[in-house]
C-alpha positions, 0 to 999 in steps of 0.5 A, a space after each residue: 535490460 537496463 535502459 538509459 536513466 530518465 531525466 530524473 535519474 531513476 532507473 528503468 527496466 524493460 519487462 522486469 522489476 528494477 532491483 533498487 526499487 523497494 529499498 526502505 519501503 518497509 521502514 517508510 510504511 512502518 514510520 507512516 502507519 505505526 509511528 504516525 509520521 506525516 507522509 510529507 516528512 517521509 517524501 524526498 527525491 528518491 521516495 515520491 508520492 506515487 511510490 508511497 501510494 504504490 507501496 501502501 496499495 501493495 501492502 494492503 493487497 498482501 494483507 487481503 491475500 492473507 485474510 482471504 486465504 483458506 483456513 488451516 489447522 495451524 495456530 501460527 497461520 490463524 494468528 497471522 490471519 487475525 493480525 493481517 485482518 487487524 492491520 488491514 482495518 488500521 490501514 483503511 484506504 484513504 480513498 475509502 475514508 474520504 468517500 463522496 456522497 453520490 445521489 441516484 436518479 431520484 435523489 437517493 443516497 448511493 453508497 
């Protein structure tokens, strides 16, 4: 059941996913990941930082499901798993690529 839209005009739904969310997500992710368009140029009133980050998290989750799925004696499945693995490597989490060095109790570097 739709509630009244919040002050920013974005619709909300009680207990369900709003159908309008996700529109243009694939095009935006492609522009960022494959074409190298800066995130700042892709963000606007309807696509905010949190939306963008969530889309990347969901995309990487889907890729991980494919990569870790059981093998199958079917060439197309094997090719999909290889492509998903390569895409996962190319879209390394920004949080992981900017790791902070942390030292343990005796000054040893923890990874």
